[in-house]
C-alpha positions in Angstrom: 25.7 -24.6 -2.8 27.8 -21.6 -2.0 25.6 -19.2 -4.0 22.4 -20.6 -2.4 23.9 -20.4 1.1 24.8 -16.8 0.6 21.3 -15.9 -0.7 19.5 -17.7 2.1 21.7 -16.7 5.0 21.9 -13.1 4.1 18.5 -12.0 2.8 16.4 -13.8 5.5 18.3 -12.2 8.4 17.9 -8.8 6.7 14.1 -9.3 6.7 14.3 -9.9 10.5 16.6 -6.9 11.0 14.3 -4.7 9.0 11.0 -5.7 10.5 11.7 -6.4 14.2 13.1 -3.2 15.8 11.8 -4.3 19.2 13.6 -3.1 22.4 15.9 -5.7 23.9 13.9 -5.9 27.1 10.9 -7.4 25.2 8.8 -8.5 28.2 8.9 -5.0 29.7 8.1 -3.5 26.3 5.0 -5.7 25.7 3.8 -5.2 29.3 4.0 -1.4 29.0 1.9 -1.6 25.8 -0.7 -3.9 27.5 -1.0 -1.5 30.4 -1.8 1.4 28.0 -4.6 -0.7 26.5 -6.2 -1.4 29.9 -5.7 2.2 31.2 -7.9 5.3 30.8 -5.6 6.8 28.2 -7.0 8.5 25.1 -8.1 6.3 22.1 -5.2 7.7 20.1 -2.6 6.3 22.6 -4.4 3.0 22.7 -4.5 2.9 18.9 -0.8 3.4 18.8 -0.2 0.7 21.4 -2.4 -1.7 19.3 -0.4 -1.0 16.2 2.9 -1.6 18.0 1.6 -4.9 19.3 0.5 -5.8 15.7 4.1 -5.4 14.7 5.5 -7.3 17.7 3.3 -10.4 17.2 3.3 -10.6 13.3 6.2 -13.2 13.3 5.2 -14.8 16.6 1.4 -15.2 16.5 -0.5 -14.0 13.4 -3.9 -14.4 15.1 -2.9 -12.0 17.8 -1.3 -9.6 15.3 -4.6 -9.6 13.3 -6.7 -8.9 16.3 -4.5 -6.0 17.5 -4.6 -4.6 13.9 -8.4 -4.6 13.9 -8.5 -3.0 17.4 -6.0 -0.3 16.3 -8.1 0.6 13.2 -11.2 0.9 15.3 -9.6 3.0 18.0 -7.8 5.3 15.5 -10.6 5.8 12.9 -11.5 9.3 14.1 -7.9 10.5 14.1 -6.5 11.3 10.7 -2.9 10.4 11.6 -3.7 7.1 13.1 -6.1 6.3 10.2 -3.2 6.9 7.8 -0.9 4.8 10.1 -3.3 1.9 9.9 -2.3 1.3 6.3 1.3 1.1 7.4 0.6 -1.6 10.0 -1.7 -3.4 7.6 1.3 -3.8 5.4 3.4 -4.9 8.4 0.8 -7.6 9.2 0.8 -8.9 5.6 4.6 -8.7 5.3 5.4 -12.3 5.7 2.3 -13.8 4.3 1.1 -11.8 1.2 3.6 -9.5 -0.4 1.2 -8.1 -2.9 -1.2 -7.0 -0.2 1.6 -5.7 1.8 2.9 -3.7 -1.1 -0.5 -2.2 -1.8 -0.9 -1.3 1.9 2.5 0.4 2.1 1.7 2.4 -1.1 -1.6 3.6 0.5 0.4 4.5 3.7 2.8 6.6 1.6 0.0 8.6 0.1 -1.8 9.1 3.4 1.3 9.9 5.6 2.6 12.4 3.0 0.2 14.9 4.4 1.7 15.0 7.9 4.7 17.3 8.0 5.9 16.6 11.6 8.6 14.2 13.0 6.2 11.3 13.5 4.8 11.6 10.0 8.3 11.7 8.4 9.5 8.7 10.5 6.6 6.5 9.4 6.7 7.8 5.8 10.4 6.8 5.6 9.6 3.3 6.9 6.7 3.0 4.5 8.9 3.8 1.5 11.6 1.3 2.6 9.1 -1.5 3.3 7.4 -0.8 0.0 10.8 -1.3 -1.7 11.4 -4.6 0.1 8.0 -5.9 -1.0 8.9 -5.3 -4.6 12.4 -6.8 -4.5 11.5 -9.9 -6.5 10.1 -7.7 -9.4 12.4 -4.7 -9.3 15.6 -6.1 -7.8 18.2 -4.7 -5.3 18.8 -1.5 -7.3 15.2 -0.5 -6.7 15.6 -0.9 -3.0 18.9 1.1 -3.0 17.2 3.9 -5.0 14.1 4.1 -2.8 16.3 4.0 0.4 18.7 6.7 -0.7 16.0 9.0 -2.4 13.0 8.5 -0.1 13.7 6.6 3.2 17.0 8.4 4.3 15.8 11.9 3.3 12.6 11.5 5.3 14.5 10.1 8.3 16.7 13.3 8.1 13.6 15.5 8.0 12.4 13.6 11.1 15.8 14.5 12.7 16.1 10.9 13.8 19.7 9.7 13.5 18.9 6.2 14.8 16.4 5.7 12.0 18.9 7.0 9.5 21.6 4.7 10.8 19.1 1.8 10.6 18.8 2.4 6.8 22.6 2.6 6.5 22.6 -0.9 8.0 20.1 -2.2 5.5 22.1 -0.7 2.6 25.2 -2.4 3.9 23.4 -5.7 4.0 22.1 -5.3 0.4 25.5 -4.4 -0.9 27.0 -7.4 0.9 24.4 -9.6 -0.8 25.7 -8.3 -4.1 29.4 -8.9 -3.1 30.2 -5.2 -3.0 32.0 -5.5 0.3 33.9 -2.2 0.3 30.7 -0.1 0.0 28.9 -2.4 2.4 31.6 -1.9 5.0 31.5 1.9 4.5 27.7 2.1 5.1 28.0 -0.3 8.1 30.7 1.9 9.7 28.6 5.0 9.1 25.7 3.3 10.9 27.9 2.1 13.8 29.5 5.6 14.2 26.0 7.2 14.5 24.6 4.6 16.8 27.5 4.5 19.2 26.8 8.1 19.9 23.0 8.2 19.7 21.8 4.8 20.9 24.8 2.6 22.0 22.6 0.0 23.9 19.7 -0.2 21.4 18.5 -3.1 19.3 19.4 -1.0 16.2 23.0 -0.9 17.5 22.9 -4.7 18.0 21.7 -5.2 14.4 24.5 -2.9 13.0 27.1 -4.9 14.8 25.7 -8.2 13.6 25.5 -6.9 10.1 29.1 -6.0 10.4 29.9 -9.5 11.5 28.3 -10.9 8.4 30.1 -8.4 6.1 33.5 -9.2 7.6 32.9 -12.9 7.5 31.9 -13.0 3.9 34.8 -10.7 2.9 37.1 -13.2 4.9 38.1 -10.8 7.6 37.3 -12.8 10.8 39.5 -10.7 13.1 37.4 -7.6 12.4 34.2 -9.7 12.7 35.2 -10.9 16.1 35.4 -7.3 17.4 31.8 -6.6 16.4 30.7 -10.0 17.6 32.0 -9.2 21.1 30.3 -5.8 21.1 27.0 -7.4 20.2 27.4 -10.0 22.9 28.0 -7.2 25.5 24.8 -5.5 24.5 22.8 -8.8 24.8 24.3 -9.9 28.1 21.7 -8.1 30.4 18.9 -9.7 28.3 19.3 -13.5 28.3 15.6 -13.9 27.4 15.7 -11.6 24.3 14.6 -13.2 21.0 17.6 -11.5 19.4 20.0 -14.0 21.0 19.0 -16.4 18.2 20.4 -14.0 15.7 23.5 -13.6 17.8 24.2 -17.3 17.7 23.5 -17.4 14.0 26.3 -14.8 13.4 28.6 -16.5 15.9 28.2 -19.7 13.9 29.1 -17.8 10.8 32.2 -16.3 12.5 33.5 -19.7 13.8 32.9 -21.2 10.3 34.8 -18.5 8.6 37.7 -18.7 11.1 37.9 -22.5 10.6 36.7 -23.3 14.2 34.1 -25.9 13.0 33.5 -27.5 16.4 32.8 -24.2 18.0 30.6 -23.3 15.1 28.5 -26.5 15.6 28.1 -25.6 19.3 26.9 -22.1 18.5 24.5 -23.4 15.9 23.2 -25.9 18.4 22.6 -23.1 21.0 20.8 -21.0 18.4 18.6 -23.9 17.3 17.5 -24.4 20.9 16.5 -20.8 21.3 14.8 -20.7 17.9 12.7 -23.7 18.9 11.9 -22.1 22.2 10.8 -18.9 20.6 9.1 -20.5 17.6 11.4 -18.8 15.2 10.9 -21.5 12.6 12.7 -19.9 9.7 15.8 -19.1 11.8 15.7 -22.6 13.1 15.8 -24.0 9.6 18.6 -21.6 8.7 20.7 -22.8 11.6 20.1 -26.4 10.5 21.4 -25.4 7.1 24.5 -23.8 8.7 25.1 -27.2 10.5 24.7 -28.9 7.2 27.4 -26.7 5.7 29.8 -27.3 8.6 29.3 -31.1 8.4 30.0 -30.9 4.7 33.3 -29.1 5.4 34.1 -31.8 7.9 33.2 -34.5 5.3 30.7 -35.9 7.8 28.4 -36.5 4.8 25.9 -38.8 6.6 25.1 -36.1 9.3 25.0 -33.5 6.6 22.5 -35.5 4.6 20.3 -36.2 7.7 20.1 -32.4 8.3 18.9 -31.8 4.7 16.3 -34.6 5.1 15.1 -32.9 8.3 14.8 -29.6 6.5 12.7 -31.3 3.8 10.5 -32.9 6.5 9.9 -29.6 8.3 9.1 -27.9 5.0 9.8 -24.3 6.0 12.7 -23.7 3.5 11.1 -25.9 0.8 8.0 -23.8 0.3 9.6 -21.9 -2.5 10.0 -24.2 -5.5 13.5 -22.7 -6.4 14.8 -23.3 -2.9 13.4 -26.8 -3.0 15.2 -27.5 -6.2 18.5 -26.4 -4.7 18.0 -28.5 -1.6 17.4 -31.6 -3.8 20.5 -30.8 -5.7 22.6 -30.6 -2.5 21.2 -34.0 -1.4 22.2 -35.4 -4.7 25.8 -34.1 -4.3 26.0 -35.2 -0.7 24.8 -38.7 -1.6 27.3 -38.8 -4.4 30.1 -37.9 -1.9 29.0 -40.9 0.2 29.1 -43.1 -3.0 25.4 -43.8 -2.5 24.7 -43.5 -6.2 21.2 -44.9 -6.0 20.2 -42.2 -3.5 22.1 -39.6 -5.5 20.2 -40.6 -8.6 16.9 -40.5 -6.7 17.5 -36.9 -5.5 18.9 -35.9 -8.9 15.6 -37.1 -10.5 13.6 -35.1 -8.0 15.8 -32.1 -8.7 15.1 -32.5 -12.4 11.4 -33.0 -11.8 11.2 -29.7 -9.8 13.2 -28.0 -12.5 10.8 -29.3 -15.1 7.9 -28.0 -12.9 9.6 -24.6 -12.8 9.6 -24.5 -16.6 6.2 -26.2 -17.0 4.3 -23.0 -17.3 6.4 -22.1 -20.3 5.9 -25.5 -21.8 2.1 -25.3 -21.3 2.1 -22.0 -23.1 4.0 -23.5 -26.0 1.5 -26.4 -26.2 -1.4 -24.0 -26.1 0.2 -22.1 -29.0 0.5 -25.3 -31.0 -3.1 -26.2 -30.3 -4.2 -22.8 -31.4 -2.2 -23.1 -34.7 -3.7 -26.5 -35.3 -7.3 -25.2 -34.8 -6.5 -22.3 -37.0 -5.4 -24.5 -39.9 -8.6 -26.6 -39.6 -10.7 -23.5 -39.7 -8.8 -22.1 -42.7 -9.5 -25.4 -44.6 -13.2 -25.1 -43.9 -13.1 -21.4 -44.9 -11.3 -22.3 -48.1 -14.0 -24.9 -49.1 -16.7 -22.4 -48.4 -14.9 -19.7 -50.4 -14.5 -22.1 -53.4 -18.3 -22.6 -53.4 -18.9 -18.9 -53.2 -16.4 -18.2 -56.0 -18.3 -20.6 -58.3 -21.6 -19.0 -57.5 -20.1 -15.6 -58.0 -18.6 -16.6 -61.4 -22.0 -17.7 -62.7 -23.6 -14.4 -61.6 -20.7 -12.4 -63.1 -21.2 -14.0 -66.5 -24.8 -13.0 -66.4 -23.9 -9.4 -65.7 -20.9 -9.2 -68.0 -22.7 -7.8 -71.0 -24.4 -5.1 -69.0 -21.1 -4.0 -67.8 -19.6 -3.2 -71.2 -22.2 -0.6 -71.9 -21.8 1.0 -68.5 -18.0 1.0 -68.9 -18.3 3.1 -72.1 -20.2 5.7 -70.3 -18.0 5.7 -67.3 -14.9 6.1 -69.6 -16.3 9.3 -71.1 -17.1 10.6 -67.6 -13.6 9.7 -66.4 -12.0 11.7 -69.2 -14.0 14.8 -68.3 -13.2 14.3 -64.6 -9.6 13.9 -65.4 -9.4 17.1 -67.3 -11.2 19.0 -64.5 -9.0 17.4 -61.7 -5.8 18.1 -63.7 -6.7 21.8 -63.9 -7.5 22.0 -60.2 -4.3 20.0 -59.4 -2.2 22.5 -61.3 -3.7 25.4 -59.3 -3.1 23.6 -56.0 0.5 22.8 -57.1 1.2 26.5 -57.8 -0.3 27.4 -54.4 1.7 24.7 -52.7 4.9 26.0 -54.3 4.2 29.4 -52.9 3.5 28.0 -49.4 6.7 25.9 -49.6 8.7 29.0 -50.6 7.3 31.0 -47.6 8.1 28.1 -45.3 11.7 28.0 -46.6 12.0 31.7 -46.0 10.5 31.2 -42.4 13.0 28.4 -41.7 15.9 30.4 -43.0 14.8 33.3 -40.8 14.4 30.9 -37.8 17.9 29.4 -38.4 19.4 32.9 -38.6 17.6 33.8 -35.3 19.0 30.7 -33.8 22.5 31.6 -35.0 22.1 35.0 -33.5 20.8 33.6 -30.2 23.7 31.1 -30.1 26.2 33.8 -30.7 24.6 35.9 -27.9 24.5 33.1 -25.5 28.0 32.0 -26.3 29.2 35.5 -25.9 27.4 35.9 -22.6 29.0 32.7 -21.3 32.4 33.8 -22.4 31.9 37.2 -20.8 30.7 35.5 -17.6 33.7 33.3 -17.5 36.1 36.2 -18.1 34.5 38.4 -15.5 34.4 35.5 -13.0 38.0 34.8 -13.6 39.0 38.4 -13.2 36.9 38.7 -10.0 38.3 35.6 -8.5 42.0 35.9 -9.6 42.2 39.7 -9.6 39.9 41.4 -7.1 39.6 38.3 -4.9 43.4 38.0 -4.6 43.7 41.7 -3.9 41.1 41.6 -1.1 42.7 38.5 0.4 46.1 40.2 0.2 44.7 43.3 1.9 43.3 41.2 4.7 46.6 39.3 5.2 48.6 42.5 5.2 46.1 44.2 7.6 46.2 41.2 9.9 50.0 41.1 9.9 50.2 44.8 10.6 47.8 44.4 13.5 49.7 41.5 15.0 52.5 43.8 15.9 50.1 46.2 17.5 48.1 44.5 20.3 46.1 47.6 21.1 44.8 47.7 17.5 44.1 44.0 17.3 41.2 44.2 19.7 39.9 47.5 18.5 36.2 47.1 17.5 36.5 49.3 14.4 39.5 47.2 13.2 37.6 44.0 13.8 34.6 45.4 11.9 36.9 46.3 9.0 38.3 42.8 8.9 34.8 41.3 9.0 33.7 43.5 6.1 36.7 42.3 4.1 35.7 38.7 4.9 32.2 39.4 3.8 33.4 41.1 0.6 35.6 38.1 -0.3 32.6 35.7 0.4 30.3 37.8 -1.7 32.8 38.0 -4.5 33.2 34.2 -4.5 29.4 33.8 -4.6 29.1 36.1 -7.6 32.0 34.3 -9.4 30.3 30.9 -8.6 27.0 32.1 -10.0 28.7 33.3 -13.2 30.6 30.1 -13.9 29.2 26.8 -12.4 32.4 24.9 -11.6 30.3 22.0 -10.3 28.8 21.5 -13.8 32.2 21.4 -15.5 33.7 18.9 -12.9 30.8 16.7 -11.9 28.1 17.0 -14.5 24.6 18.4 -14.7 22.8 16.3 -12.0 25.3 17.2 -9.3 25.4 20.8 -10.4 21.5 21.1 -10.2 21.5 19.6 -6.7 24.3 22.0 -5.7 22.4 24.9 -7.2 19.2 24.1 -5.2 21.1 23.6 -2.0 22.9 26.9 -2.5 19.6 28.8 -2.7 17.9 27.0 0.2 17.3 29.0 3.4 15.6 28.3 6.7 12.4 29.9 5.3 12.8 28.3 1.8 12.8 24.6 1.0 13.8 23.5 -2.5 13.2 19.9 -3.6 15.5 18.8 -6.5 14.6 15.6 -8.4 16.6 14.3 -11.3 15.7 11.3 -13.4 17.7 9.5 -16.1 19.9 12.4 -16.9 22.6 11.1 -19.3 26.2 12.1 -19.0 26.7 12.4 -22.8 24.6 15.5 -23.2 26.7 18.1 -25.0 28.3 20.6 -22.6 26.7 23.6 -24.2 23.3 22.0 -23.8 24.0 21.2 -20.2 25.1 24.8 -19.6 21.9 26.1 -21.1 19.7 23.7 -19.1 21.7 24.9 -16.0 21.1 28.6 -16.9 17.4 28.0 -17.5 16.9 26.4 -14.1 19.2 29.0 -12.4 17.0 31.8 -13.9 13.8 30.1 -12.8 15.0 29.7 -9.2 16.4 33.2 -9.2 13.1 34.7 -10.3 11.2 32.7 -7.7 13.6 33.7 -4.9 13.5 37.4 -5.9 9.9 37.9 -6.8 7.5 35.1 -5.5 8.3 35.0 -1.8 7.8 31.3 -2.0 8.5 28.9 0.9 8.6 25.7 -1.1 10.0 25.1 -4.6 9.9 21.8 -6.6 12.3 21.4 -9.4 12.2 18.2 -11.5 14.6 17.5 -14.4 14.3 14.3 -16.4 15.4 12.9 -19.7 13.7 10.5 -22.2 15.9 9.7 -25.2 17.1 13.0 -26.6 14.4 15.1 -24.9 14.9 16.8 -21.5 11.8 17.8 -19.4 11.9 20.5 -16.7 9.0 21.1 -14.3 9.3 24.0 -11.9 6.7 24.8 -9.2 6.6 27.3 -6.3 3.9 28.3 -3.8 4.7 32.0 -4.0 2.5 35.0 -4.8 2.2 34.3 -8.5 1.5 36.9 -11.2 -0.6 37.5 -14.3 1.3 36.1 -17.3 -0.5 38.5 -19.6 1.3 41.4 -17.8 4.7 39.7 -17.8 5.9 41.6 -20.9 5.4 44.9 -19.0 7.5 43.9 -16.0 11.2 44.4 -15.8 13.8 42.0 -14.4 11.8 38.8 -14.8 14.3 37.3 -17.3 11.5 35.7 -19.4 13.0 36.9 -22.7 16.3 35.4 -21.8 14.6 32.1 -20.9 12.7 32.1 -24.2 15.9 32.7 -26.1 17.7 29.8 -24.5 14.6 27.5 -25.0 14.3 28.6 -28.7 18.0 27.9 -29.2 17.4 24.3 -28.0 14.3 24.0 -30.2 12.2 23.6 -27.0 8.7 24.4 -25.8 7.8 26.7 -22.9 4.6 26.7 -20.8 4.0 29.3 -18.0 1.0 28.8 -15.7 0.5 31.4 -12.9 -2.1 33.5 -11.3 -1.9 36.1 -8.4 -1.9 34.3 -5.1 -1.7 30.8 -6.6 2.0 30.2 -7.2 3.8 29.6 -10.5 4.3 26.5 -12.6 6.7 26.3 -15.6 7.0 23.4 -18.0 9.9 23.2 -20.4 10.7 20.6 -23.1 14.2 20.7 -24.7 16.0 18.9 -27.5 19.5 17.8 -26.6 20.5 17.0 -30.2 20.3 20.6 -31.5 23.1 21.3 -33.9 25.7 23.5 -32.4 
């Protein structure tokens, strides 16, 4: 029962938190949207209001939600942004009814909203990614939601410069981690969200959800004192809004807190208050969850009759028994409760129903096995019929063969003579081909030896280059860097005793120049020896490299997929140098404003895709240009037995595709 309670009580509230970010003063919010629809405002404003009402009514009245969605689509069809937004709200409408349709709609929204590079576009794009991940939870699991949230939703919220939305995703991550019993990380993300929201939106519904999520985390990690602090803060936010639908969620978490702290009577009272509000606001699923909470409390109090009645009530109202797996668990709990009451007849009844549902869950597999057996049986019958027909055909063929046998002997004699002649001819030709093949093999061996020698030379050059880089970087950092820092310290100490010199502009300029020299020296040393690669691995080093080259006028997108940590260090270093050279060339020559760098691994092969929107160049003329570093790139790629493709044209940017082998012999 404990596992089931955790699953039901945590994931369902998460869905509410995710989907219903409605202001706490809900009546005022809805009235303001209705006034927009009846005003003379532009169709774009009315389309936006209709979409927001679609979202508001989707859990409360699906008919109203559907009508507002249709109105929003019609009003926004001539506006590209609102047409793209219609896919997002179509997914919102289908969220609780048809997850496949919702997933498809959110996927369309992602494609359509990706074209809008403003704050509104980034905000909705981040929400579309997160909701798309939620719709695929059953197929992909929690890790998929974590990946999409961290790699898509949060970055787009940051691009939108919306700290509240970013904090909202931190709250979702904390709840997902809590569902997987990773309470330390869940607490860390929740506290991040709380810290942001207490500064940016301390009275918002997002702040309320962060507090309530914290209550759940602390309760399930058995820290009721910390949960009580967040519960009081949530209560303070809701106090001015007694009619808010979010009060039901508050009582749900208050019930959880009292249960955790052992105050079972208070827990029953809170669950009762929440159930009244859930019934008033038609929050059927929350109502059922609160009943299940009461069942758990009565079970702890050993009031098994009351506990059983609540389970029977849940079965009658059917909300939590729609899913066959949940229904099986509820039947199992009824069997256990009846057994505790020593009502063995009733316990056997519910145990039988539990087994029946379990059998239904596995029935599809059983039907498949039956179909396979039937197919095998029909196959055997058909094979028997075929065997009988084949026997008849063999007999007929035998008779015909005897008739033709004598004719064959004469023909075989002629064929034998022709075969001898053909054999002699083919043998002579085969000898010639064999001699030619030996010559070809010899040339190939020579070419392979030459290639191996070239690879050895290239390896020696690359290793020597890296050693020299490391030596120069160490000398710069430890030698010249220390000397410059010492000069600055001595100069500052000398000036401290001379106040008139300390404020002299020439003196300050000299100190600033020394600071700049030290910074530039460290930058050069950093480029020569990537410490991040040695300490944290290739993926972190690539992200650090891209962030290092980013400027206000240059955006670099770094995407890494499935990079393994067991890639040999010299291979990682060569991959890092290849990407470093590509970025350096683009920064120096292309005048690009956007760069995309993707690095992925499949088994022992690493793929690099590099694209920029710079000025481009004619690859046919690249050999005549100096400083492009293409020879160095080709040497490194050849050393890793890789392939190199360069696509570029003047004015059309540059694309480079590289395929490398990570198992190259050192």
